[in-house]
Backbone bond lengths (Angstrom), bond angles and torsions (degrees), N, CA, C in turn:
res aa  C-N    CA-C-N  psi(-1)  N-CA   C-N-CA  omega(-1)  CA-C   N-CA-C  phi
1 X - - - 1.574 - - 1.443 116.65 -
2 X 1.444 116.56 -33.86 1.412 119.01 175.79 1.478 111.93 -65.44
3 X 1.452 121.68 -19.58 1.419 120.43 -177.89 1.558 109.07 -74.24
4 X 1.421 114.51 -20.69 1.511 114.32 179.63 1.448 110.95 -89.43
5 X 1.395 125.03 -0.24 1.353 119.66 177.44 1.534 110.90 -88.09
6 X 1.343 113.40 159.01 1.463 121.04 -176.58 1.567 106.63 -66.83
7 X 1.420 115.42 138.99 1.500 120.93 -178.95 1.587 108.06 -57.51
8 X 1.200 119.28 -31.34 1.492 114.20 177.62 1.451 115.64 -71.22
9 X 1.291 118.12 -26.80 1.491 123.85 172.82 1.486 112.22 -65.05
10 X 1.413 111.44 -43.54 1.480 113.02 -178.01 1.459 108.20 -71.99
11 X 1.298 120.36 -39.64 1.409 122.65 176.32 1.602 112.51 -52.92
12 X 1.295 111.27 -28.92 1.540 111.48 -169.87 1.592 104.14 -102.19
13 X 1.287 120.59 21.42 1.489 122.35 -175.39 1.514 107.76 -70.74
14 X 1.248 118.56 141.94 1.485 131.38 177.03 1.444 112.72 -134.17
15 X 1.319 123.67 119.94 1.479 124.67 178.50 1.461 112.41 -70.17
16 X 1.438 114.48 162.53 1.387 117.20 176.96 1.480 106.57 -157.34
17 X 1.366 117.63 163.81 1.325 128.81 179.00 1.560 106.37 -125.98
18 X 1.401 115.82 145.72 1.437 117.48 179.88 1.374 109.33 -144.53
19 X 1.316 121.49 135.85 1.490 127.52 175.66 1.585 109.08 -132.10
20 X 1.247 117.91 145.06 1.447 125.28 -173.45 1.398 119.39 -163.72
21 X 1.378 114.49 174.72 1.373 126.06 -177.89 1.543 109.98 -129.54
22 X 1.351 115.96 137.41 1.364 117.84 -176.40 1.539 107.07 -116.35
23 X 1.302 115.68 135.92 1.400 122.70 -172.31 1.525 112.78 -133.39
24 X 1.234 117.62 117.94 1.616 120.16 -172.32 1.493 108.90 -179.15
25 X 1.362 111.29 -162.21 1.493 123.24 -177.57 1.509 108.27 -132.28
26 X 1.382 112.96 139.66 1.387 115.62 165.81 1.485 115.69 -71.28
27 X 1.426 122.44 154.27 1.379 123.30 179.28 1.516 109.37 -72.13
28 X 1.329 111.61 162.45 1.412 118.19 175.00 1.643 105.91 -58.49
29 X 1.335 114.77 139.01 1.476 118.73 176.26 1.594 108.42 -136.17
30 X 1.275 119.77 172.31 1.361 123.98 170.85 1.581 114.53 -132.92
31 X 1.244 120.50 134.86 1.564 123.10 -177.11 1.539 99.10 -83.86
32 X 1.250 119.56 122.56 1.510 124.52 174.69 1.514 111.21 -127.81
33 X 1.303 121.92 168.65 1.354 129.79 171.09 1.476 112.47 -60.25
34 X 1.252 118.50 136.57 1.580 116.45 170.36 1.545 108.85 -67.68
35 X 1.443 119.10 -29.52 1.377 125.23 169.50 1.480 111.04 -147.16
36 X 1.423 115.48 99.28 1.492 119.80 -171.74 1.623 110.51 -62.87
37 X 1.371 115.45 -21.11 1.524 114.78 178.69 1.460 112.57 -91.34
38 X 1.335 119.98 4.75 1.520 115.41 -179.37 1.476 108.41 -62.85
39 X 1.351 115.22 148.49 1.472 123.32 172.44 1.567 111.05 -127.13
40 X 1.297 119.29 -15.54 1.438 121.93 -177.73 1.585 109.33 -140.94
41 X 1.298 108.86 90.48 1.404 136.00 -3.31 1.622 113.84 -77.51
42 X 1.322 119.10 158.54 1.433 119.18 -174.20 1.401 115.90 -69.00
43 X 1.408 118.74 151.74 1.530 118.79 -175.39 1.507 101.49 -80.10
44 X 1.407 112.65 155.09 1.492 120.96 175.86 1.524 111.05 -64.65
45 X 1.328 120.10 -40.22 1.508 120.35 -169.93 1.496 107.72 -110.34
46 X 1.351 119.36 -48.83 1.498 116.55 -172.75 1.521 112.15 94.33
47 X 1.256 117.89 169.91 1.642 124.00 -174.29 1.438 108.35 -96.84
48 X 1.292 117.88 54.99 1.517 121.72 177.59 1.564 111.76 -130.90
49 X 1.257 117.16 171.16 1.446 119.07 176.04 1.465 111.30 -94.22
50 X 1.409 118.05 148.29 1.326 122.14 177.31 1.468 120.66 -86.05
51 X 1.221 120.55 -167.31 1.618 123.66 -165.86 1.629 102.58 -72.34
52 X 1.342 118.64 -22.17 1.504 118.27 176.73 1.381 115.68 -97.47
53 X 1.388 118.77 10.17 1.503 120.36 175.67 1.522 115.34 91.36
54 X 1.240 113.83 -15.05 1.470 122.40 174.92 1.436 115.31 -84.23
55 X 1.255 125.49 151.33 1.473 127.04 173.80 1.590 106.34 -45.16
56 X 1.315 109.48 143.91 1.625 114.82 173.76 1.510 106.26 -59.80
57 X 1.245 115.03 134.62 1.502 129.78 175.90 1.408 115.10 174.76
58 X 1.335 116.28 -168.27 1.454 120.17 177.45 1.626 103.34 -122.48
59 X 1.225 119.32 128.84 1.374 126.33 -172.92 1.494 112.40 -114.08
60 X 1.467 119.34 123.71 1.336 123.07 -176.88 1.455 110.34 177.27
61 X 1.394 117.75 -146.60 1.430 122.21 173.85 1.564 111.39 -144.80
62 X 1.323 117.61 -176.49 1.481 120.12 -179.92 1.480 107.10 -110.51
63 X 1.291 121.21 28.09 1.522 122.98 161.80 1.485 113.64 84.00
64 X 1.309 115.71 -168.12 1.496 120.93 -172.21 1.519 110.19 -135.44
65 X 1.237 119.99 35.25 1.540 125.30 -176.09 1.545 104.76 -70.55
66 X 1.380 114.06 143.30 1.480 118.35 176.75 1.482 117.57 -67.20
67 X 1.242 121.29 138.49 1.478 128.04 178.36 1.562 111.98 -98.32
68 X 1.318 115.76 160.79 1.590 114.82 173.46 1.591 98.73 -128.06
69 X 1.324 105.71 155.52 1.472 111.11 173.28 1.578 105.70 -154.94
70 X 1.330 112.77 153.80 1.430 125.50 172.65 1.507 111.21 -133.66
71 X 1.388 108.17 148.49 1.526 112.33 -173.17 1.608 108.72 -149.22
72 X 1.378 110.31 147.10 1.466 115.13 171.78 1.450 108.65 -129.61
73 X 1.329 116.85 137.50 1.453 117.40 -174.17 1.569 110.22 -155.01
74 X 1.292 112.63 -163.14 1.422 117.97 -177.85 1.597 108.94 -144.24
75 X 1.274 116.33 139.70 1.446 122.28 171.25 1.463 112.66 -89.93
76 X 1.317 120.41 124.23 1.443 126.66 -178.24 1.560 110.25 -107.61
77 X 1.277 115.65 102.67 1.470 116.74 -177.48 1.535 112.66 75.68
78 X 1.257 115.22 -149.55 1.515 121.95 179.49 1.424 116.63 -89.90
79 X 1.340 117.58 -21.21 1.384 121.47 -164.19 1.571 119.04 -126.78
80 X 1.280 117.58 -10.48 1.424 123.15 -171.42 1.457 111.72 -121.96
81 X 1.393 114.23 136.07 1.493 121.28 175.55 1.589 110.81 -132.23
82 X 1.324 112.44 136.90 1.530 118.89 168.31 1.483 112.44 -119.73
83 X 1.311 112.45 147.09 1.489 113.93 -170.45 1.580 107.11 -154.60
84 X 1.325 115.50 151.31 1.533 121.89 166.48 1.467 104.72 -112.67
85 X 1.374 112.95 120.69 1.521 113.16 -179.71 1.548 108.49 -119.77
86 X 1.355 117.61 145.75 1.419 125.19 179.48 1.554 104.29 -122.87
87 X 1.367 114.67 127.74 1.498 121.95 -174.38 1.501 110.05 -128.28
88 X 1.329 118.20 156.57 1.448 124.68 165.96 1.400 114.52 -130.77
89 X 1.319 117.74 133.71 1.458 124.93 -172.77 1.526 108.08 -128.97
90 X 1.419 122.64 113.59 1.406 122.49 171.28 1.569 111.92 -64.94
91 X 1.302 115.75 144.75 1.481 118.95 179.86 1.543 106.91 -120.32
92 X 1.246 116.41 141.59 1.527 122.94 178.79 1.497 104.12 -145.65
93 X 1.371 112.88 104.84 1.429 120.20 -179.63 1.561 109.65 -74.46
94 X 1.156 114.65 132.46 1.574 118.09 176.82 1.625 106.71 -136.11
95 X 1.337 117.01 95.48 1.480 120.80 -173.91 1.411 112.12 -137.19
96 X 1.302 114.68 179.69 1.470 121.64 178.49 1.499 109.38 -137.17
97 X 1.433 120.02 128.25 1.387 124.26 178.79 1.494 111.79 -82.35
98 X 1.378 118.89 168.09 1.489 120.44 179.43 1.538 110.37 -135.19
99 X 1.329 111.65 39.75 1.539 116.18 173.61 1.587 111.57 -55.23
100 X 1.314 115.49 142.74 1.471 121.36 -175.45 1.547 104.69 -84.19
101 X 1.331 116.78 156.40 1.359 121.29 178.42 1.508 117.40 72.66
102 X 1.285 118.49 18.57 1.328 123.84 -174.19 1.543 109.57 -126.59
103 X 1.378 123.89 119.32 1.368 130.30 -173.03 1.546 106.28 -81.59
104 X 1.402 121.24 147.28 1.375 124.11 167.17 1.497 111.81 81.16
105 X 1.293 119.69 -173.69 1.415 125.68 -177.63 1.550 113.75 -71.74
106 X 1.285 113.67 158.28 1.611 118.22 -175.55 1.482 103.10 -134.99
107 X 1.371 119.42 66.51 1.504 119.26 -177.79 1.659 111.90 -63.88
108 X 1.297 117.38 149.81 1.389 124.28 -179.87 1.496 108.87 -130.62
109 X 1.347 118.79 127.54 1.460 119.40 -177.10 1.572 108.91 -136.43
110 X 1.278 119.65 147.65 1.444 127.37 174.19 1.406 115.94 -169.49
111 X 1.288 122.31 130.95 1.506 126.78 175.51 1.476 114.19 -99.65
112 X 1.252 116.63 155.78 1.388 123.18 -177.87 1.604 111.74 -169.30
113 X 1.308 118.84 -173.15 1.282 126.03 -179.08 1.579 114.37 -141.76
114 X 1.290 119.38 143.22 1.551 120.50 179.84 1.566 103.19 -124.81
115 X 1.390 111.31 124.62 1.471 117.77 173.23 1.525 106.72 -113.93
116 X 1.183 110.11 139.36 1.542 116.95 -179.78 1.574 111.43 -132.82
117 X 1.364 112.56 146.23 1.451 122.99 170.63 1.576 106.92 -126.52
118 X 1.356 111.20 113.95 1.486 116.30 -174.14 1.494 110.53 -123.29
119 X 1.328 117.28 132.46 1.436 122.71 176.01 1.526 102.40 -102.35
120 X 1.328 112.82 122.38 1.510 120.10 -170.00 1.499 113.93 -138.65
121 X 1.330 111.91 169.34 1.506 116.84 172.16 1.424 112.62 -143.64
122 X 1.356 118.29 163.67 1.460 124.69 -179.19 1.512 111.10 -138.48
123 X 1.214 115.61 138.06 1.576 116.86 177.54 1.647 100.77 -105.47
124 X 1.310 122.36 128.81 1.393 123.97 170.52 1.550 109.45 -91.04
125 X 1.273 115.48 135.86 1.412 123.61 179.86 1.511 115.63 -103.29
126 X 1.281 115.95 132.63 1.497 122.62 -178.94 1.535 111.19 92.60
127 X 1.301 118.74 167.26 1.500 124.56 -174.99 1.589 109.36 -62.46
128 X 1.399 110.67 149.34 1.510 117.64 178.17 1.514 109.93 -60.86
129 X 1.391 117.49 -26.93 1.407 118.80 -177.82 1.475 118.31 -69.31
130 X 1.413 111.25 -14.58 1.448 111.09 175.62 1.497 118.44 -68.43
131 X 1.291 121.61 138.70 1.396 123.35 173.04 1.490 122.57 -61.21
132 X 1.259 109.15 -38.79 1.510 119.98 170.33 1.532 112.53 -121.38
133 X 1.458 108.88 121.14 1.407 112.39 -174.36 1.582 109.41 -127.65
134 X 1.390 116.29 123.67 1.343 122.29 -175.58 1.674 106.27 -71.14
135 X 1.322 111.47 156.22 1.476 114.88 -179.05 1.509 110.94 -148.75
136 X 1.297 117.95 154.32 1.480 126.52 173.86 1.574 107.05 -113.54
137 X 1.360 116.50 135.61 1.450 115.42 176.24 1.590 108.04 -135.10
138 X 1.371 108.03 163.48 1.471 119.20 178.71 1.594 112.80 -163.42
139 X 1.279 116.84 141.51 1.466 116.33 -176.38 1.580 106.65 -149.37
140 X 1.388 110.49 173.62 1.464 116.43 176.52 1.598 107.07 -158.90
141 X 1.354 116.56 148.70 1.365 121.84 -176.76 1.455 115.19 -177.86
142 X 1.348 117.32 -136.72 1.500 113.69 -176.65 1.592 104.58 -135.75
143 X 1.275 116.80 150.22 1.503 126.13 177.03 1.564 106.77 -119.17
144 X 1.359 112.25 134.83 1.495 114.00 166.05 1.424 110.04 -112.95
145 X 1.248 118.52 114.78 1.467 125.37 -175.34 1.556 109.76 -104.80
146 X 1.244 113.65 117.56 1.600 122.77 -176.47 1.564 101.84 -104.00
147 X 1.298 115.63 133.93 1.416 119.79 169.63 1.556 110.57 -124.96
148 X 1.420 112.03 115.77 1.470 114.97 -172.74 1.418 118.96 -64.46
149 X 1.417 114.33 -25.87 1.513 122.64 -173.43 1.451 107.32 155.46
150 X 1.440 113.44 160.16 1.403 126.29 -176.05 1.507 111.89 -130.29
151 X 1.339 119.77 128.98 1.383 120.82 -179.56 1.620 110.85 -120.58
152 X 1.375 114.41 121.02 1.405 117.82 179.15 1.494 110.53 -104.18
153 X 1.439 115.07 118.82 1.506 115.61 -174.65 1.479 111.60 -106.81
154 X 1.365 110.58 150.93 1.482 119.20 -172.07 1.472 108.91 -129.52
155 X 1.444 125.81 64.70 1.392 124.36 -172.34 1.584 114.08 -63.90
156 X 1.254 116.12 -14.82 1.518 122.28 176.64 1.594 109.25 -75.19
157 X 1.322 114.66 -23.51 1.583 115.95 179.87 1.540 106.49 -94.94
158 X 1.214 120.35 -31.01 1.502 124.73 179.67 1.573 112.20 176.74
159 X 1.361 111.89 152.39 1.428 113.09 179.83 1.589 119.41 -56.03
160 X 1.286 111.24 -28.57 1.457 120.79 -177.79 1.520 113.45 -106.42
161 X 1.403 117.43 6.84 1.463 117.93 -173.26 1.523 109.72 -75.63
162 X 1.385 115.37 114.45 1.521 118.37 173.37 1.536 107.28 -140.00
163 X 1.382 109.14 171.38 1.462 120.30 170.87 1.466 101.11 -134.14
164 X 1.413 115.51 123.57 1.463 122.20 -172.53 1.549 105.69 -117.74
165 X 1.459 108.50 119.89 1.404 118.71 174.62 1.410 117.10 -97.28
166 X 1.320 121.38 143.12 1.505 122.59 174.78 1.403 109.74 -72.15
167 X 1.373 118.41 158.26 1.408 123.28 -176.59 1.533 118.16 -79.52
168 X 1.291 122.91 -160.96 1.382 121.76 177.51 1.624 109.60 -174.24
169 X 1.261 118.98 174.82 1.466 124.78 -174.68 1.519 109.23 -134.28
170 X 1.227 116.01 132.75 1.565 121.22 175.93 1.534 107.08 -127.50
171 X 1.376 115.85 140.63 1.518 121.57 174.12 1.485 98.57 -118.87
172 X 1.405 112.94 121.91 1.386 123.47 175.00 1.554 121.36 -126.35
173 X 1.322 114.12 160.76 1.493 114.25 166.20 1.551 112.55 -68.41
174 X 1.286 112.55 141.10 1.532 115.53 -172.59 1.484 105.57 -138.38
175 X 1.293 119.20 146.25 1.505 131.31 175.40 1.403 114.23 -144.88
176 X 1.439 114.55 158.99 1.339 119.12 173.94 1.558 111.22 -150.93
177 X 1.260 118.21 164.88 1.360 124.37 179.60 1.590 111.48 -152.86
178 X 1.355 117.62 139.84 1.452 118.72 -173.47 1.530 110.48 -152.07
179 X 1.299 109.64 -176.47 1.483 119.79 168.92 1.569 108.60 -156.31
180 X 1.288 115.16 151.10 1.460 119.66 -176.60 1.540 108.15 -166.18
181 X 1.419 108.65 -154.16 1.424 118.51 -176.63 1.542 105.52 -151.91
182 X 1.445 109.27 137.79 1.450 116.12 172.51 1.448 110.56 -99.83
183 X 1.379 117.98 131.57 1.496 123.62 175.78 1.460 109.84 -112.37
184 X 1.381 113.86 121.39 1.393 123.79 179.68 1.544 111.24 -74.34
185 X 1.408 111.46 117.00 1.575 114.44 179.32 1.535 102.03 -96.36
186 X 1.220 126.14 -35.32 1.360 131.08 179.89 1.602 107.31 -148.85
187 X 1.308 119.33 172.52 1.468 119.23 174.06 1.518 112.40 -59.20
188 X 1.261 120.91 -28.52 1.498 122.28 -176.47 1.516 115.02 -110.14
189 X 1.336 119.10 -3.08 1.458 123.73 178.83 1.525 114.88 -131.04
190 X 1.365 113.78 126.66 1.503 118.31 -176.84 1.510 104.82 -128.83
191 X 1.415 109.95 149.46 1.564 119.71 169.32 1.516 106.38 -100.48
192 X 1.184 114.72 123.22 1.479 125.72 173.15 1.480 113.83 -97.84
193 X 1.269 120.98 124.89 1.395 127.14 178.17 1.513 108.93 -126.11
194 X 1.302 116.49 125.93 1.524 120.96 -172.11 1.339 110.98 -144.52
195 X 1.435 119.54 154.56 1.472 128.52 164.95 1.595 104.14 -108.67
196 X 1.315 109.84 132.37 1.549 114.13 -176.73 1.477 112.38 -140.33
197 X 1.229 114.02 142.62 1.474 124.11 170.70 1.517 112.81 -110.81
198 X 1.271 117.14 128.35 1.317 127.25 -177.28 1.576 122.22 -123.83
199 X 1.315 124.79 125.29 1.349 121.89 175.96 1.584 106.39 -108.18
200 X 1.368 114.37 123.59 1.434 121.78 -167.62 1.647 107.13 -111.13
201 X 1.274 115.54 5.38 1.466 113.41 174.76 1.530 111.23 94.55
202 X 1.324 116.06 -130.35 1.404 125.56 -178.74 1.563 115.40 -126.29
203 X 1.312 111.83 151.01 1.531 118.90 169.01 1.528 103.38 -113.90
204 X 1.328 110.10 137.16 1.540 113.84 -175.23 1.523 114.14 -132.68
205 X 1.248 118.41 154.96 1.457 128.72 157.59 1.452 113.91 -97.95
206 X 1.431 117.61 142.55 1.516 116.39 175.68 1.443 109.07 -86.07
207 X 1.436 113.17 162.06 1.432 119.51 163.71 1.520 113.42 -62.06
208 X 1.386 118.13 118.93 1.411 123.99 -173.63 1.510 112.06 -161.37
209 X 1.310 112.57 -178.29 1.588 113.82 179.44 1.526 103.29 -79.16
210 X 1.274 109.60 141.95 1.542 121.08 174.98 1.562 102.26 -109.59
211 X 1.458 114.03 141.57 1.421 119.45 176.86 1.606 101.74 -99.86
212 X 1.150 111.80 124.41 1.571 122.39 174.27 1.443 114.25 -110.78
213 X 1.309 118.54 113.94 1.440 127.47 178.23 1.489 112.98 -107.95
214 X 1.323 116.82 115.77 1.512 124.86 179.57 1.489 109.41 -132.99
215 X 1.345 115.78 159.36 1.462 119.46 178.48 1.519 114.80 -47.31
216 X 1.251 118.40 -32.72 1.431 121.05 -174.02 1.798 110.63 -81.67
217 X 1.376 111.55 -12.35 1.405 113.07 179.90 1.508 111.14 149.08
218 X 1.327 115.99 -178.45 1.517 124.92 -178.05 1.441 104.63 -118.96
219 X 1.366 118.04 137.73 1.395 130.17 175.73 1.573 112.90 -152.70
220 X 1.344 114.05 163.45 1.436 124.43 -177.39 1.437 105.69 -115.21
221 X 1.375 111.95 148.59 1.565 124.13 169.88 1.452 107.40 -152.60
222 X 1.440 118.14 140.70 1.354 120.81 175.41 1.555 110.77 -73.03
223 X 1.282 113.77 141.63 1.504 122.08 -178.83 1.410 111.30 -128.12
224 X 1.365 123.42 144.48 1.422 121.43 178.12 1.525 108.02 -75.85
225 X 1.310 113.77 171.93 1.572 117.49 -170.58 1.513 106.41 -85.79
226 X 1.394 110.22 161.74 1.466 122.34 174.76 1.387 120.84 -120.03
227 X 1.250 130.86 171.11 1.507 128.91 -174.42 1.471 106.74 -150.95
228 X 1.313 111.39 157.83 1.521 125.27 178.46 1.444 112.52 -155.11
229 X 1.403 115.26 128.07 1.428 114.56 175.52 1.507 117.84 -65.73
230 X 1.323 117.36 155.37 1.487 125.53 -174.71 1.438 111.94 -133.95
231 X 1.500 111.61 99.03 1.464 116.61 178.07 1.552 111.70 -132.29
232 X 1.236 120.91 145.03 1.548 117.31 179.90 1.464 111.38 -145.78
233 X 1.408 109.07 160.26 1.452 118.20 -175.23 1.646 100.69 -122.03
234 X 1.268 119.90 131.45 1.397 121.77 -170.36 1.435 116.27 -148.03
235 X 1.241 117.14 161.55 1.492 127.94 173.62 1.586 102.86 -103.30
236 X 1.287 120.27 130.63 1.342 126.23 -178.07 1.495 110.21 -114.91
237 X 1.265 121.25 124.21 1.476 122.32 -178.51 1.492 110.99 -126.35
238 X 1.294 120.16 105.17 1.529 121.13 -176.51 1.553 111.64 -136.22
239 X 1.332 108.53 157.16 1.591 117.79 176.21 1.557 106.38 -103.03
240 X 1.311 112.83 134.66 1.404 119.53 178.22 1.530 112.45 -120.73
241 X 1.235 113.51 121.43 1.553 120.89 177.49 1.437 111.25 -102.74
242 X 1.253 115.89 122.52 1.442 119.25 -179.29 1.515 109.22 -118.26
243 X 1.364 114.66 144.69 1.493 119.16 -179.17 1.521 110.87 -80.61
């Protein structure tokens, strides 16, 4: 890509470092079977509708925990930036299942972590002399989404009635796009404020033994894997130091 840029832009390249915090919410999601027709091992939900008329699943989101990111890049000329950013985002599933024949609430919870590596770019709008410069950004890369485990609770059946699933890991294509403004604090330090949308692929549980606790006893059964999409809308606040 650098070979396509003007030689004058390459000559005016300046490296920078950026560190920031992302604040926002994940989009609504639904935990579904990876194969609702699977019988060996059996699917957790199956290919039928739940008690609310929607397909069997767990409906909710992955929370609003703050994420951290670090980036290193280069400014090319007066208006273009390229960077490689690494970010960590905690995940906290808060959902409700809709199994049929179950009275009361069916809360579903599970923690995890999303790691991303994104190669991106930004175009600064307006003259470099402006103290506040708007910009547009976009990037693509990979996301590794780790799920520690998921617990399905059934308080209507019993106080300790749960189905616990092992976690899993998924590596996905990821992309983001955003817009914001860079505020010059000094010639070498800027405050970047941005609104950003990110698609981080899927979070998954693997096919594994599930622990089922009911008033009549505890037993284990192998269950096929599940999946849920992971997308988020966030405000990103970061400091950028340029040489």
